[in-house]
All heavy atoms as an XYZ file, in Angstrom:
971
protein
N     113.021    163.005    250.829
C     112.617    162.514    249.518
C     111.104    162.617    249.334
O     110.575    162.300    248.296
C     113.058    161.064    249.362
C     113.044    160.589    247.967
S     114.039    159.094    247.911
C     113.954    158.693    246.235
N     110.406    163.069    250.373
C     108.952    163.179    250.288
C     108.569    164.293    249.326
O     109.221    165.333    249.252
C     108.362    163.452    251.659
N     107.503    164.077    248.599
C     107.018    165.072    247.660
C     106.109    166.077    248.340
O     105.718    165.919    249.495
N     105.761    167.101    247.579
C     104.877    168.167    248.052
C     103.443    167.658    248.111
O     102.997    166.937    247.230
C     104.967    169.362    247.101
C     104.113    170.530    247.482
C     104.485    171.115    248.825
O     105.669    171.452    249.041
O     103.568    171.220    249.682
N     102.708    168.083    249.159
C     101.311    167.665    249.257
C     100.332    168.830    249.325
O      99.130    168.630    249.175
C     101.110    166.742    250.465
O     101.478    167.396    251.649
N     100.822    170.052    249.541
C      99.937    171.207    249.603
C      99.431    171.536    248.196
O     100.227    171.809    247.283
C     100.678    172.409    250.184
C      99.798    173.645    250.223
O      98.883    173.692    251.059
O     100.016    174.541    249.367
N      98.113    171.527    248.016
C      97.536    171.685    246.683
C      97.905    173.014    246.036
O      98.282    173.060    244.860
C      96.014    171.507    246.708
C      95.312    171.635    245.360
C      95.860    170.617    244.349
C      93.812    171.476    245.528
N      97.813    174.085    246.771
C      98.136    175.397    246.194
C      99.595    175.445    245.733
O      99.912    175.942    244.651
C      97.848    176.501    247.203
C      98.020    177.875    246.622
C      97.631    178.932    247.624
N      97.897    180.235    247.057
C      97.112    181.262    247.168
N      95.979    181.144    247.825
N      97.437    182.402    246.643
N     100.496    174.896    246.535
C     101.915    174.842    246.169
C     102.125    173.964    244.941
O     102.898    174.313    244.039
C     102.759    174.324    247.357
O     102.545    175.194    248.481
C     104.232    174.274    247.022
N     101.428    172.852    244.900
C     101.535    171.953    243.743
C     101.079    172.652    242.467
O     101.743    172.579    241.433
C     100.706    170.687    243.974
C     101.271    169.686    244.966
C     100.212    168.655    245.340
C     102.513    169.021    244.407
N      99.927    173.303    242.545
C      99.375    173.948    241.350
C     100.228    175.131    240.897
O     100.528    175.277    239.717
C      97.937    174.385    241.599
C      96.927    173.253    241.749
C      95.578    173.810    242.208
C      96.791    172.452    240.466
N     100.631    175.967    241.833
C     101.407    177.153    241.450
C     102.808    176.788    240.974
O     103.396    177.500    240.162
C     101.485    178.150    242.608
O     102.202    177.617    243.693
N     103.319    175.657    241.441
C     104.676    175.255    241.068
C     104.747    174.063    240.147
O     105.810    173.458    239.997
N     103.641    173.713    239.496
C     103.657    172.480    238.692
C     104.583    172.551    237.491
O     105.044    171.524    237.006
C     102.250    172.053    238.299
C     101.511    172.960    237.379
S      99.869    172.257    237.078
C      98.991    173.706    236.609
N     104.878    173.719    236.976
C     105.827    173.905    235.873
C     105.697    172.825    234.797
O     106.589    172.002    234.613
C     107.258    173.937    236.403
O     107.440    174.986    237.308
N     104.589    172.824    234.059
C     104.401    171.799    233.031
C     105.488    171.896    231.960
O     105.908    172.992    231.590
C     103.021    172.119    232.462
C     102.774    173.545    232.806
C     103.517    173.817    234.068
N     105.945    170.758    231.523
C     107.008    170.696    230.526
C     106.652    169.666    229.454
O     106.489    168.484    229.771
C     108.310    170.309    231.220
C     109.528    170.315    230.350
C     110.760    170.016    231.178
O     111.180    170.888    231.960
O     111.280    168.881    231.053
N     106.531    170.091    228.205
C     106.222    169.116    227.155
C     107.462    168.280    226.817
O     108.582    168.786    226.804
C     105.807    169.991    225.967
C     106.515    171.284    226.191
C     106.631    171.448    227.681
N     107.245    167.007    226.594
C     108.307    166.114    226.144
C     108.222    166.013    224.626
O     107.119    165.966    224.084
C     108.140    164.728    226.777
C     108.310    164.773    228.276
O     109.408    164.799    228.780
N     107.198    164.828    229.004
N     109.351    165.972    223.945
C     109.295    165.885    222.483
C     108.738    164.538    222.021
O     108.883    163.528    222.709
C     110.754    166.057    222.062
C     111.562    165.693    223.252
C     110.716    166.000    224.456
N     108.105    164.543    220.882
C     107.646    163.301    220.271
C     106.149    163.101    220.325
O     105.402    163.880    220.913
N     105.756    162.030    219.668
C     104.356    161.597    219.608
C     104.306    160.221    220.253
O     105.138    159.363    219.958
C     103.896    161.533    218.149
C     103.951    162.886    217.437
C     103.875    162.751    215.918
N     102.616    162.220    215.457
C     101.586    162.966    215.074
N     101.678    164.275    215.073
N     100.476    162.406    214.670
N     103.300    160.013    221.108
C     103.199    158.778    221.887
C     101.862    158.114    221.635
O     100.854    158.790    221.420
C     103.382    159.089    223.385
C     104.754    159.642    223.660
C     105.021    160.997    223.500
C     105.799    158.799    223.996
C     106.293    161.510    223.699
C     107.070    159.298    224.201
C     107.308    160.651    224.039
O     108.585    161.139    224.227
N     101.866    156.785    221.661
C     100.637    156.030    221.430
C     100.440    155.010    222.545
O     101.394    154.554    223.163
C     100.657    155.321    220.051
C     100.771    156.339    218.926
C     101.762    154.285    219.955
N      99.177    154.693    222.782
C      98.799    153.642    223.729
C      98.515    152.397    222.911
O      97.739    152.433    221.958
C      97.540    154.046    224.496
C      97.751    155.103    225.529
C      98.108    156.401    225.177
C      97.599    154.805    226.879
C      98.294    157.381    226.126
C      97.783    155.787    227.850
C      98.135    157.066    227.473
N      99.152    151.305    223.283
C      98.938    150.045    222.593
C      98.916    148.935    223.641
O      99.184    149.187    224.818
C     100.025    149.820    221.512
O      99.695    148.674    220.723
C     101.400    149.665    222.113
N      98.598    147.742    223.228
C      98.529    146.650    224.191
C      99.176    145.394    223.617
O      99.168    145.182    222.397
C      97.061    146.375    224.618
O      97.049    145.409    225.670
C      96.220    145.897    223.469
N      99.769    144.605    224.497
C     100.399    143.347    224.118
C     100.014    142.292    225.139
O      99.626    142.611    226.261
C     101.947    143.465    224.047
C     102.373    144.431    222.961
C     102.537    143.856    225.392
N     100.137    141.050    224.746
C      99.969    139.953    225.696
C     101.357    139.541    226.128
O     102.245    139.373    225.293
C      99.227    138.786    225.048
C      97.768    139.097    224.768
C      97.011    137.897    224.228
O      97.441    136.750    224.462
O      95.983    138.128    223.579
N     101.561    139.424    227.411
C     102.877    139.053    227.910
C     103.759    140.268    228.113
O     103.276    141.359    228.380
N     105.063    140.063    227.947
C     106.035    141.115    228.222
C     106.191    142.117    227.093
O     105.533    142.045    226.054
N     107.090    143.038    227.311
C     107.384    144.087    226.336
C     108.199    143.486    225.191
O     109.238    142.878    225.421
C     108.181    145.230    227.002
C     108.567    146.281    225.988
C     107.395    145.830    228.151
N     107.717    143.633    223.955
C     108.459    143.103    222.809
C     109.849    143.741    222.692
O     110.039    144.915    223.032
C     107.591    143.485    221.607
C     106.227    143.693    222.160
C     106.448    144.231    223.548
N     110.785    142.986    222.212
C     112.147    143.462    221.994
C     112.136    144.675    221.072
O     111.369    144.742    220.120
C     112.970    142.324    221.369
O     114.265    142.772    221.102
N     112.979    145.634    221.381
C     113.086    146.823    220.547
C     112.192    147.968    220.956
O     112.285    149.046    220.398
N     111.294    147.734    221.916
C     110.418    148.807    222.382
C     110.939    149.356    223.704
O     111.401    148.607    224.556
C     108.985    148.310    222.589
C     108.182    147.942    221.354
C     106.776    147.517    221.754
C     108.118    149.094    220.377
N     110.824    150.664    223.859
C     111.205    151.317    225.108
C     110.034    152.098    225.658
O     109.993    153.316    225.518
N     109.047    151.421    226.245
C     107.853    152.127    226.725
C     108.191    153.158    227.800
O     109.085    152.942    228.611
C     106.965    151.017    227.279
C     107.869    149.870    227.539
C     109.021    149.995    226.592
N     107.445    154.270    227.782
C     107.578    155.265    228.843
C     106.582    154.977    229.957
O     106.729    155.501    231.058
C     107.420    156.709    228.307
C     108.529    157.025    227.313
C     106.068    156.958    227.692
N     105.591    154.143    229.668
C     104.622    153.685    230.662
C     104.288    152.234    230.350
O     104.122    151.873    229.178
C     103.314    154.517    230.621
C     102.286    153.955    231.596
C     103.575    155.985    230.905
N     104.171    151.433    231.401
C     103.741    150.042    231.277
C     102.716    149.782    232.373
O     102.981    150.068    233.538
C     104.926    149.073    231.464
O     105.949    149.404    230.524
C     104.510    147.630    231.258
N     101.549    149.263    231.979
C     100.505    148.957    232.953
C     100.016    147.537    232.699
O      99.546    147.222    231.595
C      99.312    149.940    232.844
C      98.236    149.575    233.852
C      99.767    151.373    233.018
N     100.124    146.684    233.709
C      99.635    145.316    233.594
C      98.139    145.306    233.896
O      97.717    145.708    234.980
C     100.380    144.400    234.563
N      97.359    144.879    232.910
C      95.911    144.774    233.073
C      95.497    143.339    232.822
O      96.231    142.564    232.222
C      95.192    145.716    232.100
C      95.523    147.181    232.314
C      94.788    148.073    231.343
O      95.151    148.071    230.150
O      93.846    148.753    231.785
N      94.314    142.997    233.264
C      93.788    141.653    233.064
C      93.771    141.271    231.586
O      94.070    140.153    231.211
C      92.364    141.602    233.620
C      91.980    140.339    234.288
C      90.641    140.471    234.946
N      90.485    141.854    235.428
C      89.372    142.396    235.840
N      88.285    141.688    235.846
N      89.321    143.638    236.253
N      93.414    142.245    230.751
C      93.243    141.972    229.320
C      94.556    141.958    228.541
O      94.605    141.530    227.395
C      92.327    143.036    228.685
C      90.947    143.096    229.281
C      90.844    143.963    230.533
O      91.868    144.477    231.033
O      89.709    144.109    231.015
N      95.619    142.440    229.131
C      96.915    142.503    228.463
C      97.739    143.616    229.094
O      97.309    144.276    230.031
N      98.923    143.831    228.562
C      99.803    144.876    229.068
C      99.690    146.109    228.184
O      99.906    146.037    226.977
C     101.263    144.382    229.106
O     101.326    143.223    229.945
C     102.191    145.444    229.651
N      99.309    147.228    228.796
C      99.240    148.497    228.074
C     100.631    149.107    228.056
O     101.306    149.161    229.086
C      98.263    149.472    228.755
O      96.951    148.918    228.700
C      98.267    150.839    228.078
N     101.037    149.557    226.883
C     102.316    150.243    226.718
C     102.056    151.621    226.137
O     101.217    151.769    225.247
C     103.227    149.481    225.745
C     103.500    148.009    226.024
C     104.328    147.414    224.884
C     104.204    147.838    227.359
N     102.773    152.605    226.621
C     102.808    153.909    225.972
C     104.212    154.020    225.394
O     105.205    153.977    226.132
C     102.519    155.066    226.950
C     102.574    156.404    226.220
C     101.164    154.880    227.624
N     104.263    154.101    224.069
C     105.544    154.118    223.357
C     105.549    155.237    222.323
O     104.491    155.737    221.924
C     105.828    152.771    222.655
C     105.924    151.630    223.653
C     104.769    152.451    221.618
N     106.736    155.594    221.882
C     106.847    156.558    220.796
C     106.145    155.990    219.566
O     106.229    154.794    219.282
C     108.309    156.839    220.456
C     109.025    157.662    221.494
C     110.455    157.965    221.011
N     111.027    159.039    221.776
C     110.835    160.336    221.544
N     110.071    160.713    220.534
N     111.389    161.250    222.304
N     105.460    156.849    218.857
C     104.701    156.417    217.694
C     105.594    155.700    216.685
O     105.202    154.672    216.121
C     104.011    157.611    217.038
C     103.130    157.226    215.866
C     102.451    158.422    215.233
O     102.863    159.577    215.413
N     101.393    158.162    214.496
N     106.794    156.200    216.462
C     107.667    155.562    215.470
C     108.075    154.151    215.883
O     108.254    153.280    215.036
C     108.894    156.431    215.150
C     109.790    156.766    216.318
C     109.463    158.082    216.995
O     108.337    158.602    216.872
O     110.351    158.595    217.699
N     108.190    153.900    217.184
C     108.491    152.543    217.650
C     107.311    151.618    217.378
O     107.495    150.480    216.939
C     108.816    152.532    219.142
C     110.147    153.130    219.499
C     110.434    153.025    220.988
O     109.811    152.201    221.694
O     111.299    153.792    221.460
N     106.107    152.093    217.682
C     104.907    151.285    217.434
C     104.753    151.005    215.944
O     104.439    149.874    215.550
C     103.668    151.994    217.970
N     104.987    152.022    215.117
C     104.879    151.826    213.667
C     105.899    150.803    213.177
O     105.571    149.912    212.393
C     105.075    153.158    212.925
C     103.911    154.117    213.115
O     102.817    153.674    213.532
O     104.109    155.321    212.847
N     107.129    150.901    213.654
C     108.180    149.970    213.235
C     107.867    148.542    213.652
O     108.218    147.588    212.946
C     109.529    150.406    213.812
N     107.182    148.394    214.786
C     106.835    147.060    215.289
C     105.498    146.571    214.736
O     105.066    145.457    215.046
C     106.797    147.071    216.817
N     104.825    147.399    213.929
C     103.537    147.007    213.371
C     102.432    146.919    214.407
O     101.492    146.130    214.247
N     102.512    147.726    215.435
C     101.526    147.676    216.517
C     100.336    148.569    216.201
O     100.490    149.645    215.623
C     102.171    148.098    217.830
C     103.372    147.234    218.185
S     104.113    147.718    219.731
C     103.127    146.708    220.825
N      99.163    148.134    216.607
C      97.934    148.893    216.388
C      97.740    149.911    217.509
O      98.081    149.657    218.664
C      96.735    147.945    216.344
N      97.186    151.057    217.155
C      96.839    152.093    218.120
C      95.826    153.011    217.463
O      95.685    153.027    216.238
C      98.075    152.890    218.573
C      98.831    153.530    217.446
C      98.464    154.772    216.936
C      99.922    152.889    216.866
C      99.149    155.362    215.887
C     100.616    153.463    215.822
C     100.232    154.696    215.339
O     100.920    155.279    214.303
N      95.110    153.788    218.273
C      94.149    154.723    217.686
C      94.175    156.087    218.354
O      93.337    156.937    218.082
C      92.725    154.155    217.698
C      92.219    153.809    219.077
O      92.879    154.142    220.078
O      91.144    153.210    219.169
N      95.155    156.327    219.217
C      95.246    157.602    219.925
C      96.700    158.045    219.908
O      97.592    157.314    220.363
C      94.754    157.418    221.366
C      94.866    158.647    222.241
C      94.001    159.722    222.070
C      95.818    158.712    223.250
C      94.090    160.850    222.893
C      95.910    159.831    224.074
C      95.045    160.885    223.880
O      95.128    161.990    224.688
N      96.950    159.226    219.359
C      98.306    159.783    219.316
C      98.344    160.953    220.293
O      97.565    161.896    220.183
C      98.689    160.235    217.894
C     100.098    160.810    217.883
C      98.574    159.068    216.910
N      99.242    160.877    221.239
C      99.288    161.840    222.333
C     100.598    162.605    222.373
O     101.633    162.151    221.882
C      99.105    161.104    223.665
N     100.501    163.775    222.991
C     101.678    164.493    223.433
C     101.815    164.235    224.920
O     100.830    163.987    225.620
N     103.051    164.278    225.417
C     103.337    163.949    226.810
C     103.810    165.207    227.524
O     104.795    165.833    227.117
C     104.381    162.853    226.835
C     104.986    162.484    228.154
C     104.499    162.730    229.401
C     106.203    161.766    228.329
N     105.342    162.210    230.356
C     106.392    161.609    229.722
C     107.132    161.229    227.463
C     107.489    160.952    230.258
C     108.232    160.576    227.991
C     108.407    160.431    229.375
N     103.111    165.581    228.579
C     103.470    166.740    229.393
C     103.786    166.250    230.803
O     102.995    165.516    231.399
C     102.318    167.765    229.449
C     101.986    168.296    228.053
C     102.670    168.912    230.403
C     100.724    169.148    227.988
N     104.937    166.664    231.316
C     105.313    166.322    232.688
C     105.079    167.521    233.582
O     105.493    168.634    233.254
C     106.801    165.912    232.764
O     107.005    164.758    231.944
C     107.226    165.598    234.192
N     104.411    167.312    234.705
C     104.293    168.341    235.736
C     105.549    168.178    236.592
O     105.688    167.188    237.315
C     103.023    168.156    236.564
C     101.718    168.158    235.771
C     100.522    168.007    236.709
C     101.583    169.410    234.914
N     106.481    169.123    236.495
C     107.809    168.910    237.069
C     107.886    169.103    238.579
O     108.920    168.829    239.177
C     108.859    169.798    236.373
O     108.524    171.170    236.568
C     108.947    169.474    234.885
N     106.799    169.559    239.213
C     106.787    169.637    240.670
C     106.844    168.207    241.225
O     106.245    167.288    240.660
C     105.535    170.387    241.179
C     104.246    169.622    240.884
C     105.647    170.706    242.655
N     107.608    168.012    242.309
C     107.691    166.687    242.939
C     106.469    166.515    243.842
O     106.458    166.966    244.982
C     108.985    166.546    243.736
C     109.151    165.205    244.379
N     110.211    164.907    245.188
C     108.409    164.075    244.332
C     110.106    163.663    245.627
N     109.015    163.141    245.119
N     105.457    165.866    243.304
C     104.207    165.684    244.035
C     104.253    164.410    244.880
O     104.757    163.386    244.443
C     103.035    165.620    243.055
O     103.253    164.622    242.077
N     103.722    164.512    246.088
C     103.605    163.336    246.951
C     102.550    162.401    246.370
O     101.544    162.851    245.818
C     103.218    163.765    248.362
N     102.771    161.129    246.511
C     101.803    160.166    245.993
C     100.470    160.235    246.732
O      99.441    159.879    246.169
C     102.382    158.751    246.040
C     103.503    158.518    245.030
C     104.218    157.205    245.325
C     102.963    158.534    243.605
N     100.478    160.737    247.961
C      99.220    160.854    248.698
C      98.656    162.274    248.686
O      97.733    162.590    249.435
C      99.374    160.346    250.132
C     100.387    161.138    250.945
O     101.096    162.010    250.377
O     100.497    160.883    252.163
N      99.188    163.127    247.815
C      98.657    164.491    247.688
C      97.215    164.418    247.181
O      96.882    163.571    246.344
C      99.514    165.311    246.735
N      96.381    165.314    247.678
C      94.962    165.308    247.324
C      94.629    166.496    246.435
O      94.925    167.639    246.785
C      94.085    165.356    248.604
C      92.610    165.449    248.248
C      94.362    164.136    249.475
N      94.035    166.229    245.275
C      93.457    167.278    244.455
C      94.193    167.692    243.204
O      93.611    168.328    242.332
N      95.476    167.371    243.078
C      96.232    167.815    241.905
C      95.650    167.236    240.616
O      95.341    167.976    239.682
C      97.709    167.443    242.026
C      98.584    167.799    240.821
C      98.593    169.305    240.567
C     100.006    167.272    241.023
N      95.468    165.948    240.575
C      94.925    165.319    239.376
C      93.545    165.866    239.050
O      93.243    166.176    237.896
C      94.873    163.785    239.545
O      96.192    163.309    239.813
C      94.327    163.108    238.310
N      92.708    166.009    240.069
C      91.350    166.511    239.856
C      91.361    167.935    239.320
O      90.624    168.259    238.380
C      90.556    166.447    241.158
N      92.200    168.799    239.892
C      92.250    170.191    239.452
C      92.747    170.301    238.016
O      92.181    171.038    237.199
C      93.142    171.004    240.395
N      93.786    169.561    237.693
C      94.346    169.590    236.337
C      93.337    169.015    235.344
O      93.091    169.604    234.280
C      95.681    168.825    236.305
C      96.127    168.532    234.892
C      96.759    169.612    237.055
N      92.747    167.884    235.678
C      91.775    167.251    234.778
C      90.572    168.157    234.545
O      90.065    168.250    233.419
C      91.332    165.902    235.340
N      90.113    168.842    235.588
C      88.961    169.737    235.435
C      89.283    170.895    234.500
O      88.487    171.221    233.624
C      88.502    170.274    236.796
C      87.300    171.208    236.674
C      86.887    171.798    237.984
C      85.674    172.691    237.925
N      85.435    173.447    236.723
N      90.434    171.502    234.671
C      90.824    172.623    233.796
C      90.908    172.167    232.340
O      90.431    172.859    231.438
C      92.172    173.213    234.227
C      92.112    173.975    235.511
C      91.341    175.277    235.429
O      91.524    176.048    234.460
O      90.558    175.541    236.364
N      91.523    171.025    232.112
C      91.647    170.525    230.742
C      90.279    170.134    230.188
O      89.972    170.422    229.029
C      92.634    169.360    230.690
C      94.090    169.755    230.973
C      94.960    168.513    231.127
C      94.638    170.668    229.892
N      89.447    169.511    231.018
C      88.096    169.139    230.574
C      87.280    170.379    230.232
O      86.574    170.403    229.217
C      87.391    168.315    231.650
N      87.383    171.416    231.057
C      86.664    172.663    230.791
C      87.108    173.290    229.472
O      86.343    174.015    228.839
C      86.855    173.658    231.933
C      86.084    173.269    233.194
O      85.257    172.331    233.147
O      86.328    173.914    234.240
N      88.343    172.991    229.054
C      88.867    173.492    227.782
C      88.560    172.526    226.632
O      88.983    172.761    225.500
C      90.372    173.720    227.891
N      87.843    171.433    226.942
C      87.488    170.463    225.910
C      88.624    169.536    225.517
O      88.628    168.980    224.421
N      89.590    169.335    226.425
C      90.756    168.500    226.129
C      90.726    167.214    226.946
O      90.566    167.253    228.171
C      92.041    169.263    226.445
C      92.299    170.513    225.607
C      93.447    171.318    226.188
C      92.567    170.128    224.171
N      90.908    166.099    226.282
C      91.033    164.834    227.003
C      92.419    164.756    227.626
O      93.359    165.410    227.171
C      90.806    163.645    226.068
O      91.860    163.535    225.143
N      92.534    163.958    228.679
C      93.811    163.837    229.378
C      93.883    162.467    230.040
O      92.960    162.058    230.736
C      93.925    164.934    230.422
S      95.424    164.847    231.405
N      94.971    161.779    229.812
C      95.249    160.521    230.491
C      96.416    160.784    231.426
O      97.488    161.207    230.988
C      95.603    159.427    229.472
C      94.410    159.082    228.617
O      93.543    158.353    229.047
N      94.343    159.664    227.430
N      96.220    160.550    232.725
C      97.206    160.890    233.744
C      97.889    159.627    234.253
O      97.237    158.627    234.534
C      96.545    161.612    234.938
C      97.583    161.979    235.994
C      95.793    162.847    234.469
N      99.210    159.711    234.384
C      99.999    158.632    234.969
C     100.840    159.247    236.077
O     101.543    160.239    235.852
C     100.924    157.973    233.918
C     101.797    156.907    234.565
C     100.123    157.388    232.770
N     100.761    158.673    237.266
C     101.566    159.162    238.376
C     102.839    158.341    238.477
O     102.789    157.118    238.594
C     100.782    159.072    239.683
N     103.970    159.029    238.404
C     105.251    158.403    238.691
C     105.620    158.697    240.135
O     104.900    159.415    240.840
N     106.735    158.173    240.606
C     107.162    158.406    241.984
C     107.406    159.887    242.236
O     107.046    160.415    243.285
C     108.436    157.608    242.297
C     108.863    157.727    243.726
C     108.323    156.898    244.691
C     109.790    158.678    244.121
C     108.700    157.017    246.032
C     110.173    158.813    245.449
C     109.633    157.978    246.400
N     108.013    160.579    241.270
C     108.383    161.976    241.455
C     107.404    162.966    240.840
O     107.243    164.071    241.344
C     109.776    162.246    240.865
C     110.860    161.489    241.547
N     111.360    161.849    242.771
C     111.530    160.373    241.184
C     112.298    160.991    243.134
N     112.416    160.088    242.192
N     106.800    162.607    239.710
C     106.002    163.567    238.948
C     104.732    162.923    238.404
O     104.641    161.709    238.285
C     106.805    164.108    237.760
C     108.124    164.675    238.139
N     108.259    165.860    238.820
C     109.380    164.215    237.936
C     109.535    166.099    239.015
N     110.238    165.117    238.503
N     103.798    163.799    238.018
C     102.610    163.366    237.293
C     102.841    163.641    235.811
O     103.464    164.645    235.444
C     101.370    164.119    237.795
C     101.003    163.677    239.195
O     100.482    162.566    239.333
O     101.261    164.440    240.145
N     102.344    162.747    234.982
C     102.553    162.824    233.540
C     101.192    162.823    232.856
O     100.336    161.995    233.170
C     103.399    161.638    233.069
C     104.694    161.555    233.804
N     105.817    162.229    233.398
C     105.028    160.917    234.945
C     106.800    161.995    234.249
N     106.342    161.200    235.205
N     101.011    163.757    231.947
C      99.741    163.924    231.249
C      99.924    163.568    229.780
O     100.869    164.029    229.142
C      99.262    165.370    231.354
C      99.330    166.034    232.731
C      98.912    167.490    232.623
C      98.479    165.292    233.725
N      99.009    162.799    229.263
C      98.991    162.476    227.834
C      97.726    163.096    227.261
O      96.620    162.714    227.631
C      99.055    160.963    227.619
C     100.378    160.385    228.035
C     100.591    159.968    229.337
C     101.418    160.307    227.131
C     101.823    159.468    229.740
C     102.664    159.804    227.511
C     102.865    159.383    228.822
N      97.931    164.074    226.395
C      96.831    164.824    225.788
C      96.905    164.639    224.279
O      97.950    164.242    223.752
C      96.920    166.326    226.152
C      96.839    166.522    227.668
C      98.179    166.970    225.602
N      95.823    164.911    223.541
C      95.903    164.766    222.088
C      97.097    165.559    221.541
O      97.278    166.736    221.889
C      94.576    165.352    221.596
C      93.644    165.174    222.756
C      94.503    165.380    223.977
N      97.913    164.911    220.733
C      99.147    165.527    220.254
C      98.912    166.880    219.605
O      99.673    167.829    219.838
C      99.883    164.585    219.297
C     101.203    165.134    218.887
N     101.372    165.901    217.761
C     102.409    165.065    219.491
C     102.633    166.269    217.679
N     103.281    165.777    218.711
N      97.858    166.997    218.849
C      97.597    168.245    218.129
C      97.182    169.386    219.062
O      97.097    170.543    218.641
C      96.552    168.041    217.029
C      95.172    167.673    217.526
C      94.947    166.179    217.735
O      95.934    165.399    217.806
O      93.768    165.773    217.845
N      96.958    169.078    220.339
C      96.522    170.104    221.289
C      97.505    170.326    222.441
O      97.121    170.899    223.467
C      95.141    169.760    221.844
C      94.073    169.735    220.806
N      93.738    170.841    220.055
C      93.286    168.725    220.373
C      92.778    170.513    219.201
N      92.486    169.237    219.381
N      98.751    169.892    222.277
C      99.739    170.069    223.347
C      99.916    171.541    223.702
O      99.931    171.908    224.881
C     101.095    169.427    222.977
C     102.187    169.842    223.948
C     100.977    167.918    222.943
N     100.046    172.396    222.699
C     100.250    173.826    222.977
C      99.062    174.414    223.733
O      99.245    175.196    224.681
C     100.491    174.609    221.685
C     101.827    174.271    221.044
O     102.720    173.748    221.752
O     101.980    174.525    219.839
N      97.873    174.035    223.357
C      96.673    174.514    224.039
C      96.626    174.003    225.481
O      96.308    174.755    226.410
C      95.437    174.072    223.261
C      94.206    174.839    223.655
C      93.125    174.690    222.604
N      91.888    174.409    223.283
C      91.056    173.431    222.998
N      91.297    172.632    221.994
N      89.961    173.262    223.681
N      96.963    172.735    225.674
C      96.990    172.166    227.024
C      98.037    172.876    227.878
O      97.791    173.182    229.051
C      97.267    170.667    226.968
N      99.196    173.167    227.301
C     100.232    173.891    228.035
C      99.720    175.259    228.472
O      99.948    175.673    229.607
C     101.496    174.037    227.177
C     102.303    172.758    227.035
S     103.064    172.248    228.596
C     104.135    173.664    228.905
N      99.031    175.954    227.596
C      98.495    177.283    227.935
C      97.493    177.178    229.087
O      97.504    178.006    230.008
C      97.850    177.923    226.711
N      96.632    176.173    229.059
C      95.648    175.966    230.127
C      96.356    175.701    231.450
O      96.013    176.274    232.488
C      94.692    174.796    229.770
C      93.865    174.367    230.972
C      93.793    175.191    228.603
N      97.369    174.839    231.434
C      98.097    174.487    232.652
C      98.890    175.676    233.203
O      98.917    175.907    234.413
C      99.020    173.303    232.385
C      98.325    171.990    232.025
C      99.318    170.972    231.515
C      97.515    171.455    233.192
N      99.513    176.423    232.316
C     100.274    177.599    232.742
C      99.346    178.652    233.354
O      99.689    179.303    234.340
C     101.092    178.157    231.588
C     102.254    177.239    231.240
C     102.908    177.540    229.903
O     102.347    178.338    229.099
O     103.983    176.969    229.649
N      98.160    178.804    232.775
C      97.181    179.735    233.326
C      96.728    179.281    234.716
O      96.621    180.090    235.637
C      95.987    179.871    232.380
C      94.953    180.840    232.916
O      95.283    182.028    233.111
O      93.799    180.397    233.154
N      96.476    177.984    234.875
C      96.088    177.450    236.189
C      97.189    177.714    237.212
O      96.905    178.120    238.344
C      95.791    175.948    236.082
C      95.506    175.219    237.389
C      94.299    175.820    238.109
C      95.293    173.728    237.123
N      98.432    177.503    236.833
C      99.550    177.743    237.750
C      99.605    179.216    238.166
O      99.765    179.521    239.362
C     100.860    177.314    237.106
N      99.438    180.124    237.217
C      99.449    181.573    237.527
C      98.323    181.948    238.489
O      98.517    182.694    239.442
C      99.323    182.398    236.236
C     100.623    182.668    235.535
C     100.459    183.682    234.414
N      99.526    183.280    233.379
C      99.819    182.482    232.369
N     101.028    181.980    232.244
N      98.903    182.173    231.462
N      97.127    181.427    238.229
C      95.973    181.748    239.073
C      96.090    181.151    240.474
O      95.445    181.610    241.404
C      94.678    181.260    238.423
C      94.288    182.086    237.213
C      92.931    181.683    236.643
N      93.038    180.432    235.884
C      92.398    179.302    236.184
N      91.582    179.237    237.208
N      92.553    178.221    235.440
N      96.932    180.123    240.624
C      97.077    179.435    241.912
C      98.167    180.051    242.781
O      98.289    179.699    243.959
C      97.387    177.954    241.684
O      96.321    177.355    240.960
N      98.969    180.928    242.203
C     100.099    181.525    242.950
C      99.616    182.477    244.028
O      98.583    183.075    243.952
C     101.043    182.233    241.989
């Protein structure tokens, strides 16, 4: 069940996959409000950060200021792998794209500006090709 840790293998096999929809980062005090199905939940001192579908946030009247597209790197990366996040973030930064990274047990998930998902995918696919 261990994930991959070799950086070259991770990069060449990351197989980025866009998830449908628009996602927003919002915050609540306490638990997740009824009716929301967050794809990410982070407990912070200031409140709980939720990443939810934009339509869910709108329906709940939640405030947000960043609309993201969600890209999953489908390679099973080890949690102690070194360099994947840095390499991906550098490529996207060099392309002028912001990126918020969340590591799950099996995969890394990137949240990039929704209007630039296609551009981010092209950057990631190019990085994977160059790493093979």
